[in-house]
Phi, psi and omega in degrees: 000115178260120181240131178215164177256141180229126179307142178294139183212180177295344181270340186232355185297319184293320178297324176296323178294333182275350178294148183232145173264169179290159183304318182290345179271346187299333180282349185256345191218138175287168177289158176297327180301321179293316179297319180295316177299317179302321181294339179280339179258331176249090192291351176279350177283138183244102180268143181221146167274145174260123183250130175234119180049041175088353181251144175283119184237354183194181184213143173214161181204140176221165180263139182265010173231154181289149178228215179306153181062017180054040181229166173271132188257139168273128181262330185201136164220121177217145175238135179305143185304332180286345185244005181287155176082013183246005180085003182294317181299319180294314180295316179298321179295319177299320178294319178295316179299323176298314178296319180293330181293347178272353181293157184299131173051041181282124175238333182222139169243132188235146173218142178248143176203161179291135183302335180277354181279087185294327177299314178295316180302313181296317180298308185292328175297315179297331182273000176092017177282146184240138176269110178264008179090008180285135180227141177229103183062233181276357185253148170265149178244127178245153190235139170245124181271135183243138174056037177237000000 
């Protein structure tokens, strides 16, 4: 299984918009179309298609400038419902974390998610994110420390 990230472009954005999450995840995550639109207005956001064996199977996006908690934030990681449960999200996330670790003065990478989203909780725990008790509205924010 070959997994890589591809910058969002005029050639792959529409296919990313057509990806779907499972029914139980819909209350936790906006559509990719909303994230893609957001990236056009917030130019520091970096959107990517997730490619597995040549097919677009997911979407992710992170911010290239520091935000709350003096960290770089992950805005989105999603895998199409037909490709979930195969380890693609974890590998794609590791690739994204590697890219984010190259950002200027990176010490923390942060991601927020709803506490009931067990899929997100399991993924971020496996990736080494720690819950320090930070909360933003309905979401908890977990932190991965880099180069410390």
